[in-house]
C-alpha positions in Angstrom: 19.0 -9.4 167.5 15.6 -8.2 168.5 12.8 -10.5 169.5 11.1 -12.4 166.7 10.0 -16.0 166.1 12.7 -18.6 166.5 12.2 -22.1 165.1 14.3 -25.0 166.6 14.8 -28.1 164.4 16.0 -31.4 165.9 16.7 -34.3 163.5 17.9 -37.8 164.2 18.2 -41.1 162.2 17.1 -44.2 164.0 19.0 -47.4 164.2 17.9 -50.1 161.7 14.3 -51.0 162.3 13.8 -48.6 165.2 12.1 -45.6 163.3 8.7 -46.0 165.0 10.4 -46.2 168.4 12.4 -43.1 167.7 9.3 -41.2 166.5 7.5 -42.2 169.7 10.5 -41.2 171.8 10.6 -37.8 170.1 6.8 -37.3 170.6 7.1 -38.1 174.3 10.1 -35.9 174.9 8.7 -32.9 172.9 5.6 -33.1 175.2 7.9 -32.9 178.3 9.8 -29.7 177.4 10.1 -27.3 180.3 8.0 -24.7 178.4 5.3 -25.2 175.8 6.2 -23.9 172.3 3.6 -22.0 170.3 3.7 -24.7 167.7 5.3 -28.2 167.4 5.6 -30.5 164.5 6.9 -34.1 164.2 7.9 -35.4 160.8 9.5 -38.5 159.4 11.4 -39.3 156.3 13.0 -42.3 154.6 15.9 -44.0 156.3 14.0 -43.8 159.6 14.7 -40.1 160.1 12.7 -38.1 162.6 12.4 -34.3 162.6 10.9 -32.2 165.4 10.3 -28.4 164.9 9.2 -26.1 167.6 8.2 -22.4 167.2 9.0 -19.8 169.9 7.4 -16.4 169.3 8.9 -13.3 170.8 12.3 -15.0 171.2 15.7 -13.9 170.2 18.2 -16.0 168.3 20.5 -16.4 171.3 17.8 -17.1 173.9 18.0 -20.2 176.0 15.1 -22.3 174.7 14.0 -25.8 175.6 15.3 -28.4 173.2 15.0 -32.2 172.9 17.8 -34.2 174.5 20.0 -36.7 172.7 18.4 -40.2 172.6 20.1 -43.3 173.9 22.9 -44.1 171.6 21.4 -47.5 170.8 18.3 -45.8 169.3 20.2 -43.7 166.7 22.9 -44.1 164.1 24.6 -40.8 164.6 24.6 -37.7 166.8 21.4 -35.6 166.6 21.5 -32.6 164.2 20.2 -29.3 165.5 19.4 -26.1 163.7 18.1 -22.7 164.9 16.3 -20.4 162.5 14.9 -16.9 162.8 11.6 -16.2 161.1 11.6 -13.5 158.4 8.6 -11.6 157.2 
């Protein structure tokens, strides 16, 4: 695939009562990525879910792009879900 914008999505569900802590953890880790994305959004949803989206212009689908790590197992209820999307015009 040729270069286009790639959006990385990272989603986790916090352990009971730890949603605010997971959100702050994700905010801090997204600011520490090895490269700065063109755009970054942090969102939250019911059940203490946290979503981080980063936009990488001029990237290809298979490029090695910085992603958030897995939080400490005590902070989440399940493994992190990750998706990679290619922008379409």
